[in-house]
N, CA, C and O atoms as CSV, one atom per row, in Angstrom:
chain,resi,resn,atom,element,x,y,z
A,1,MET,N,N,64.585,23.402,33.570
A,1,MET,CA,C,64.815,24.643,34.693
A,1,MET,C,C,64.205,25.966,33.921
A,1,MET,O,O,62.990,26.055,33.749
A,2,PHE,N,N,65.074,26.948,33.484
A,2,PHE,CA,C,64.394,28.154,32.925
A,2,PHE,C,C,64.478,27.945,31.355
A,2,PHE,O,O,65.329,27.326,30.716
A,3,GLU,N,N,63.368,28.627,30.916
A,3,GLU,CA,C,63.425,28.552,29.325
A,3,GLU,C,C,64.127,29.766,28.832
A,3,GLU,O,O,63.884,30.882,29.292
A,4,ARG,N,N,65.024,29.538,27.867
A,4,ARG,CA,C,65.763,30.738,27.271
A,4,ARG,C,C,64.955,31.406,26.171
A,4,ARG,O,O,64.778,30.769,25.132
A,5,PHE,N,N,64.450,32.624,26.297
A,5,PHE,CA,C,63.645,33.274,25.255
A,5,PHE,C,C,64.539,34.212,24.345
A,5,PHE,O,O,65.393,34.939,24.853
A,6,THR,N,N,64.310,34.167,22.969
A,6,THR,CA,C,64.952,35.312,22.358
A,6,THR,C,C,64.178,36.704,22.518
A,6,THR,O,O,63.172,36.692,23.228
A,7,VAL,N,N,64.500,37.690,22.019
A,7,VAL,CA,C,63.783,38.853,22.002
A,7,VAL,C,C,62.573,38.787,21.153
A,7,VAL,O,O,61.468,39.203,21.503
A,8,GLN,N,N,62.855,38.231,19.998
A,8,GLN,CA,C,61.775,37.934,19.088
A,8,GLN,C,C,60.789,37.236,19.549
A,8,GLN,O,O,59.627,37.578,19.327
A,9,ASP,N,N,61.095,36.158,20.257
A,9,ASP,CA,C,60.023,35.308,20.885
A,9,ASP,C,C,59.205,36.250,21.976
A,9,ASP,O,O,57.988,36.084,22.058
A,10,LEU,N,N,59.708,37.017,22.628
A,10,LEU,CA,C,58.934,37.929,23.499
A,10,LEU,C,C,58.025,38.800,22.773
A,10,LEU,O,O,56.877,38.982,23.177
A,11,LEU,N,N,58.531,39.408,21.608
A,11,LEU,CA,C,57.786,40.279,20.716
A,11,LEU,C,C,56.576,39.597,20.003
A,11,LEU,O,O,55.553,40.159,19.614
A,12,ASP,N,N,56.880,38.343,19.914
A,12,ASP,CA,C,55.707,37.372,19.159
A,12,ASP,C,C,54.832,37.234,20.154
A,12,ASP,O,O,53.641,37.439,19.922
A,13,THR,N,N,55.268,36.863,21.436
A,13,THR,CA,C,54.258,36.761,22.444
A,13,THR,C,C,53.406,37.971,22.913
A,13,THR,O,O,52.296,37.849,23.431
A,14,ILE,N,N,53.988,39.066,22.697
A,14,ILE,CA,C,53.116,40.314,22.908
A,14,ILE,C,C,52.238,40.512,21.866
A,14,ILE,O,O,51.122,40.936,22.164
A,15,ASP,N,N,52.507,40.289,20.653
A,15,ASP,CA,C,51.712,40.349,19.304
A,15,ASP,C,C,50.610,39.296,19.518
A,15,ASP,O,O,49.440,39.613,19.307
A,16,ASP,N,N,50.941,38.032,19.938
A,16,ASP,CA,C,50.055,36.901,20.084
A,16,ASP,C,C,48.973,37.425,21.161
A,16,ASP,O,O,47.778,37.226,20.943
A,17,ARG,N,N,49.383,38.070,22.280
A,17,ARG,CA,C,48.425,38.499,23.265
A,17,ARG,C,C,47.651,39.515,22.879
A,17,ARG,O,O,46.433,39.373,22.983
A,18,LEU,N,N,48.159,40.659,22.393
A,18,LEU,CA,C,47.461,41.605,21.621
A,18,LEU,C,C,46.206,41.059,20.853
A,18,LEU,O,O,45.019,41.348,21.007
A,19,SER,N,N,46.813,40.180,19.973
A,19,SER,CA,C,45.559,39.499,18.899
A,19,SER,C,C,44.639,38.985,19.833
A,19,SER,O,O,43.459,39.297,19.679
A,20,ALA,N,N,44.955,38.255,20.775
A,20,ALA,CA,C,43.710,37.532,21.696
A,20,ALA,C,C,43.080,38.421,22.258
A,20,ALA,O,O,41.860,38.262,22.221
A,21,ILE,N,N,43.543,39.551,22.914
A,21,ILE,CA,C,42.621,40.505,23.099
A,21,ILE,C,C,41.814,41.039,22.371
A,21,ILE,O,O,40.617,41.168,22.629
A,22,GLU,N,N,42.463,41.467,21.227
A,22,GLU,CA,C,41.126,42.048,20.145
A,22,GLU,C,C,40.127,41.058,19.773
A,22,GLU,O,O,38.951,41.347,19.555
A,23,GLY,N,N,40.654,39.787,19.699
A,23,GLY,CA,C,39.605,38.741,19.419
A,23,GLY,C,C,38.638,38.784,20.546
A,23,GLY,O,O,37.447,38.910,20.260
A,24,HIS,N,N,38.929,38.713,21.554
A,24,HIS,CA,C,38.100,38.644,22.903
A,24,HIS,C,C,37.180,39.788,23.009
A,24,HIS,O,O,36.052,39.644,23.481
A,25,LEU,N,N,37.612,40.896,22.594
A,25,LEU,CA,C,36.865,42.083,22.495
A,25,LEU,C,C,36.063,42.461,21.325
A,25,LEU,O,O,35.281,43.411,21.295
A,26,GLY,N,N,36.368,41.473,20.157
A,26,GLY,CA,C,35.576,41.526,19.022
A,26,GLY,C,C,35.933,42.621,18.225
A,26,GLY,O,O,35.109,43.237,17.549
A,27,ILE,N,N,37.281,42.925,18.280
A,27,ILE,CA,C,37.680,44.079,17.137
A,27,ILE,C,C,38.706,43.726,16.324
A,27,ILE,O,O,39.557,42.963,16.782
A,28,ALA,N,N,38.782,44.044,15.432
A,28,ALA,CA,C,39.838,43.796,14.345
A,28,ALA,C,C,40.976,44.937,14.302
A,28,ALA,O,O,40.641,46.110,14.466
A,29,PRO,N,N,42.248,44.609,14.093
A,29,PRO,CA,C,43.414,45.542,14.078
A,29,PRO,C,C,42.815,46.803,13.114
A,29,PRO,O,O,42.273,46.497,12.051
A,30,GLY,N,N,42.907,47.982,13.442
A,30,GLY,CA,C,42.542,49.151,12.804
A,30,GLY,C,C,41.023,49.478,12.622
A,30,GLY,O,O,40.619,50.431,11.956
A,31,ALA,N,N,40.235,48.602,13.274
A,31,ALA,CA,C,38.724,48.771,13.016
A,31,ALA,C,C,38.327,50.053,13.671
A,31,ALA,O,O,38.952,50.569,14.598
A,32,GLU,N,N,37.181,50.556,13.091
A,32,GLU,CA,C,36.520,51.598,13.925
A,32,GLU,C,C,35.611,51.085,15.097
A,32,GLU,O,O,35.017,50.014,14.980
A,33,PRO,N,N,35.515,51.790,16.132
A,33,PRO,CA,C,34.927,51.445,17.225
A,33,PRO,C,C,33.312,50.923,16.891
A,33,PRO,O,O,32.635,51.573,16.095
A,34,PRO,N,N,32.901,50.014,17.392
A,34,PRO,CA,C,31.312,49.728,17.353
A,34,PRO,C,C,30.372,50.760,17.643
A,34,PRO,O,O,30.654,51.397,18.658
A,35,ASP,N,N,29.301,51.119,17.027
A,35,ASP,CA,C,28.537,52.108,17.484
A,35,ASP,C,C,27.760,51.523,18.735
A,35,ASP,O,O,26.882,50.674,18.574
A,36,GLU,N,N,28.069,51.947,19.846
A,36,GLU,CA,C,27.561,51.263,21.304
A,36,GLU,C,C,26.208,51.746,21.474
A,36,GLU,O,O,25.409,51.086,22.138
A,37,ALA,N,N,25.831,53.014,20.848
A,37,ALA,CA,C,24.606,53.348,21.108
A,37,ALA,C,C,23.363,52.578,20.400
A,37,ALA,O,O,22.223,52.688,20.851
A,38,GLY,N,N,23.580,52.010,19.576
A,38,GLY,CA,C,22.526,51.223,18.607
A,38,GLY,C,C,22.043,52.007,17.671
A,38,GLY,O,O,22.825,52.745,17.073
A,39,SER,N,N,20.747,52.008,17.374
A,39,SER,CA,C,20.032,52.847,16.311
A,39,SER,C,C,20.163,54.369,16.691
A,39,SER,O,O,20.382,54.834,17.809
A,40,PRO,N,N,19.977,55.043,15.489
A,40,PRO,CA,C,19.783,56.519,15.758
A,40,PRO,C,C,19.005,57.101,16.653
A,40,PRO,O,O,19.265,58.105,17.316
A,41,GLN,N,N,17.652,56.192,16.667
A,41,GLN,CA,C,16.547,56.577,17.660
A,41,GLN,C,C,17.255,56.259,19.166
A,41,GLN,O,O,17.205,57.161,20.002
A,42,ALA,N,N,17.761,55.274,19.433
A,42,ALA,CA,C,18.442,54.874,20.603
A,42,ALA,C,C,19.245,55.962,21.057
A,42,ALA,O,O,19.038,56.583,22.100
A,43,GLU,N,N,20.287,56.204,20.138
A,43,GLU,CA,C,21.208,57.142,20.500
A,43,GLU,C,C,20.661,58.621,20.831
A,43,GLU,O,O,21.180,59.314,21.706
A,44,ALA,N,N,19.730,58.978,20.168
A,44,ALA,CA,C,18.910,60.440,20.428
A,44,ALA,C,C,18.240,60.345,21.891
A,44,ALA,O,O,18.107,61.321,22.629
A,45,ALA,N,N,17.908,59.263,22.152
A,45,ALA,CA,C,17.133,59.014,23.517
A,45,ALA,C,C,18.143,59.180,24.695
A,45,ALA,O,O,17.772,59.765,25.712
A,46,ARG,N,N,19.314,58.719,24.595
A,46,ARG,CA,C,20.251,58.782,25.492
A,46,ARG,C,C,20.992,60.120,25.973
A,46,ARG,O,O,21.401,60.914,25.126
A,47,PRO,N,N,21.140,60.335,27.197
A,47,PRO,CA,C,21.837,61.550,27.460
A,47,PRO,C,C,23.047,61.825,26.782
A,47,PRO,O,O,23.737,60.831,26.555
A,48,GLN,N,N,23.548,63.080,26.342
A,48,GLN,CA,C,24.816,62.927,25.798
A,48,GLN,C,C,25.948,62.563,26.321
A,48,GLN,O,O,26.849,62.083,25.634
A,49,ALA,N,N,26.042,62.762,27.693
A,49,ALA,CA,C,26.941,62.248,28.358
A,49,ALA,C,C,27.426,60.857,28.407
A,49,ALA,O,O,28.605,60.506,28.432
A,50,GLU,N,N,26.130,59.929,28.420
A,50,GLU,CA,C,26.316,58.665,28.511
A,50,GLU,C,C,26.745,58.199,27.051
A,50,GLU,O,O,27.478,57.214,26.961
A,51,VAL,N,N,26.391,58.755,26.091
A,51,VAL,CA,C,26.845,58.379,24.709
A,51,VAL,C,C,28.262,58.668,24.517
A,51,VAL,O,O,28.952,57.814,23.960
A,52,ALA,N,N,28.801,59.802,24.921
A,52,ALA,CA,C,30.343,60.186,25.002
A,52,ALA,C,C,30.985,59.085,25.919
A,52,ALA,O,O,32.025,58.566,25.513
A,53,ARG,N,N,30.528,58.738,26.958
A,53,ARG,CA,C,31.206,57.691,27.706
A,53,ARG,C,C,31.397,56.639,27.160
A,53,ARG,O,O,32.538,56.186,27.069
A,54,LEU,N,N,30.234,55.947,26.626
A,54,LEU,CA,C,30.300,54.749,25.767
A,54,LEU,C,C,31.344,54.826,24.570
A,54,LEU,O,O,32.150,53.915,24.377
A,55,ARG,N,N,31.293,55.771,23.914
A,55,ARG,CA,C,32.352,55.912,22.568
A,55,ARG,C,C,33.679,55.885,23.256
A,55,ARG,O,O,34.476,55.074,22.783
A,56,ALA,N,N,34.096,56.614,24.294
A,56,ALA,CA,C,35.282,56.488,24.834
A,56,ALA,C,C,35.544,55.204,25.316
A,56,ALA,O,O,36.594,54.620,25.047
A,57,GLU,N,N,34.728,54.760,25.959
A,57,GLU,CA,C,34.987,53.265,26.287
A,57,GLU,C,C,35.254,52.145,25.311
A,57,GLU,O,O,35.994,51.209,25.612
A,58,ALA,N,N,34.654,52.242,24.150
A,58,ALA,CA,C,34.660,51.491,23.006
A,58,ALA,C,C,36.112,51.810,22.305
A,58,ALA,O,O,36.741,50.959,21.675
A,59,ALA,N,N,36.517,53.061,22.493
A,59,ALA,CA,C,37.758,53.444,21.735
A,59,ALA,C,C,39.064,52.936,22.577
A,59,ALA,O,O,40.168,52.753,22.065
A,60,ARG,N,N,38.763,52.749,23.893
A,60,ARG,CA,C,39.905,52.458,24.628
A,60,ARG,C,C,40.835,51.213,24.391
A,60,ARG,O,O,42.049,51.314,24.565
A,61,PRO,N,N,40.154,49.848,23.926
A,61,PRO,CA,C,40.938,48.898,23.637
A,61,PRO,C,C,41.729,49.096,22.442
A,61,PRO,O,O,42.872,48.656,22.320
A,62,GLN,N,N,41.005,49.877,21.407
A,62,GLN,CA,C,41.805,50.030,20.244
A,62,GLN,C,C,42.907,51.235,20.409
A,62,GLN,O,O,43.811,51.321,19.578
A,63,ALA,N,N,42.832,51.996,21.301
A,63,ALA,CA,C,44.031,52.969,21.687
A,63,ALA,C,C,45.289,52.167,22.259
A,63,ALA,O,O,46.453,52.335,21.895
A,64,GLU,N,N,44.875,51.337,23.143
A,64,GLU,CA,C,45.867,50.458,23.841
A,64,GLU,C,C,46.616,49.632,22.789
A,64,GLU,O,O,47.845,49.604,22.727
A,65,ALA,N,N,45.836,48.992,22.003
A,65,ALA,CA,C,46.367,48.147,20.781
A,65,ALA,C,C,47.309,48.869,20.081
A,65,ALA,O,O,48.418,48.356,19.932
A,66,ALA,N,N,47.051,50.114,19.557
A,66,ALA,CA,C,47.844,51.062,18.905
A,66,ALA,C,C,49.188,51.437,19.754
A,66,ALA,O,O,50.338,51.412,19.314
A,67,ARG,N,N,48.812,51.758,20.953
A,67,ARG,CA,C,50.052,51.883,21.847
A,67,ARG,C,C,51.101,50.881,21.985
A,67,ARG,O,O,52.302,51.144,22.052
A,68,LEU,N,N,50.476,49.472,22.030
A,68,LEU,CA,C,51.385,48.455,22.126
A,68,LEU,C,C,52.043,48.240,20.833
A,68,LEU,O,O,53.227,47.909,20.780
A,69,ARG,N,N,51.255,48.431,19.693
A,69,ARG,CA,C,51.935,48.308,18.385
A,69,ARG,C,C,53.290,49.281,18.400
A,69,ARG,O,O,54.414,48.899,18.073
A,70,ALA,N,N,52.969,50.503,18.810
A,70,ALA,CA,C,53.973,51.554,18.516
A,70,ALA,C,C,55.093,51.152,19.409
A,70,ALA,O,O,56.229,51.309,18.960
A,71,GLU,N,N,54.940,50.617,20.697
A,71,GLU,CA,C,56.178,50.078,21.653
A,71,GLU,C,C,56.774,48.996,20.915
A,71,GLU,O,O,58.005,48.975,20.896
A,72,VAL,N,N,56.162,48.118,20.319
A,72,VAL,CA,C,56.853,46.848,19.656
A,72,VAL,C,C,57.694,47.324,18.618
A,72,VAL,O,O,58.751,46.764,18.328
A,73,ALA,N,N,57.191,48.505,17.952
A,73,ALA,CA,C,58.088,49.043,16.656
A,73,ALA,C,C,59.249,49.757,17.269
A,73,ALA,O,O,60.373,49.579,16.799
A,74,ARG,N,N,59.006,50.751,18.537
A,74,ARG,CA,C,60.124,51.362,19.109
A,74,ARG,C,C,61.183,50.249,19.433
A,74,ARG,O,O,62.346,50.305,19.035
A,75,LEU,N,N,60.666,49.232,20.196
A,75,LEU,CA,C,61.655,48.105,20.658
A,75,LEU,C,C,62.429,47.652,19.605
A,75,LEU,O,O,63.653,47.709,19.730
A,76,ARG,N,N,61.882,47.161,18.473
A,76,ARG,CA,C,62.642,46.666,17.378
A,76,ARG,C,C,63.411,47.487,16.701
A,76,ARG,O,O,64.423,47.013,16.185
A,77,ALA,N,N,63.168,48.652,16.572
A,77,ALA,CA,C,64.033,49.844,16.200
A,77,ALA,C,C,65.229,50.021,17.071
A,77,ALA,O,O,66.336,50.339,16.639
A,78,LEU,N,N,64.946,49.800,18.312
A,78,LEU,CA,C,66.127,49.985,19.287
A,78,LEU,C,C,67.055,48.787,19.177
A,78,LEU,O,O,68.275,48.887,19.307
A,79,LEU,N,N,66.427,47.671,18.937
A,79,LEU,CA,C,67.336,46.425,18.628
A,79,LEU,C,C,68.009,46.383,17.468
A,79,LEU,O,O,69.049,45.732,17.373
A,80,SER,N,N,67.502,47.059,16.472
A,80,SER,CA,C,68.226,47.142,15.065
A,80,SER,C,C,69.439,48.160,15.249
A,80,SER,O,O,70.508,47.916,14.690
A,81,GLU,N,N,69.270,49.348,16.064
A,81,GLU,CA,C,70.173,50.217,16.204
A,81,GLU,C,C,71.422,49.825,16.844
A,81,GLU,O,O,72.502,50.395,16.687
A,82,HIS,N,N,71.174,48.709,17.649
A,82,HIS,CA,C,72.204,48.182,18.536
A,82,HIS,C,C,72.662,46.903,17.802
A,82,HIS,O,O,73.366,46.092,18.404
A,83,ASP,N,N,72.258,46.679,16.418
A,83,ASP,CA,C,72.661,45.246,15.700
A,83,ASP,C,C,72.341,44.191,16.464
A,83,ASP,O,O,73.124,43.242,16.507
A,84,ILE,N,N,71.150,44.172,17.193
A,84,ILE,CA,C,70.666,42.902,17.730
A,84,ILE,C,C,69.538,42.432,16.852
A,84,ILE,O,O,68.555,43.110,16.555
A,85,ASP,N,N,69.815,41.052,16.424
A,85,ASP,CA,C,68.815,40.483,15.607
A,85,ASP,C,C,67.877,39.840,16.631
A,85,ASP,O,O,68.420,39.135,17.482
A,86,PRO,N,N,66.749,39.959,16.666
A,86,PRO,CA,C,65.774,39.306,17.855
A,86,PRO,C,C,65.613,37.760,17.654
A,86,PRO,O,O,65.229,37.030,18.567
A,87,GLY,N,N,65.969,37.251,16.246
A,87,GLY,CA,C,65.742,35.927,15.974
A,87,GLY,C,C,66.840,34.978,16.279
A,87,GLY,O,O,66.730,33.752,16.275
A,88,GLU,N,N,68.008,35.724,16.568
A,88,GLU,CA,C,69.129,35.144,17.122
A,88,GLU,C,C,69.123,34.767,18.334
A,88,GLU,O,O,68.750,35.621,19.138
A,89,PRO,N,N,69.490,33.500,18.844
A,89,PRO,CA,C,69.771,33.066,20.200
A,89,PRO,C,C,71.253,33.605,20.609
A,89,PRO,O,O,72.099,33.876,19.757
A,90,GLY,N,N,71.454,33.719,21.908
A,90,GLY,CA,C,72.636,34.172,22.397
A,90,GLY,C,C,72.741,35.590,22.627
A,90,GLY,O,O,71.841,36.365,22.305
A,91,ASP,N,N,73.922,35.986,23.230
A,91,ASP,CA,C,74.225,37.524,23.440
A,91,ASP,C,C,74.707,38.161,22.164
A,91,ASP,O,O,75.361,37.560,21.312
A,92,SER,N,N,74.384,39.262,22.102
A,92,SER,CA,C,74.610,40.195,20.794
A,92,SER,C,C,76.110,40.464,20.972
A,92,SER,O,O,76.698,40.353,22.048
A,93,PRO,N,N,76.763,40.888,19.617
A,93,PRO,CA,C,78.135,41.420,19.831
A,93,PRO,C,C,78.526,42.623,20.644
A,93,PRO,O,O,79.669,42.907,21.004
A,94,ALA,N,N,77.276,43.374,20.912
A,94,ALA,CA,C,77.693,44.606,21.723
A,94,ALA,C,C,77.642,44.048,23.303
A,94,ALA,O,O,78.296,44.596,24.191
A,95,VAL,N,N,76.896,43.045,23.506
A,95,VAL,CA,C,77.109,42.638,25.034
A,95,VAL,C,C,78.308,41.579,25.216
A,95,VAL,O,O,78.832,41.324,26.300
A,96,ALA,N,N,78.567,41.153,24.300
A,96,ALA,CA,C,80.073,40.109,24.288
A,96,ALA,C,C,81.293,41.052,24.402
A,96,ALA,O,O,82.388,40.617,24.758
A,97,GLY,N,N,81.071,42.435,24.073
A,97,GLY,CA,C,82.165,43.043,24.152
A,97,GLY,C,C,83.113,43.141,22.940
A,97,GLY,O,O,84.182,43.744,23.039
């Protein structure tokens, strides 16, 4: 029927998906965005607006990855604050009453 997932399972799934996205985009966690413009001569030949657009576009996946990592950390802290162990199956003592 329905599989029962622990919070830790869900957090691990988010982390796995984030790693897959980073791998697909060819970026490493915490890596600097690649130089989309190529050589210095090619960069100088492009209009400044195009260079700025490409740099912003290259930084977006890393910003999203950082945002997701911060959200995972926030959720883990919230669980800890409520004495919920994400690795434990079943309801937490707070839910059980």
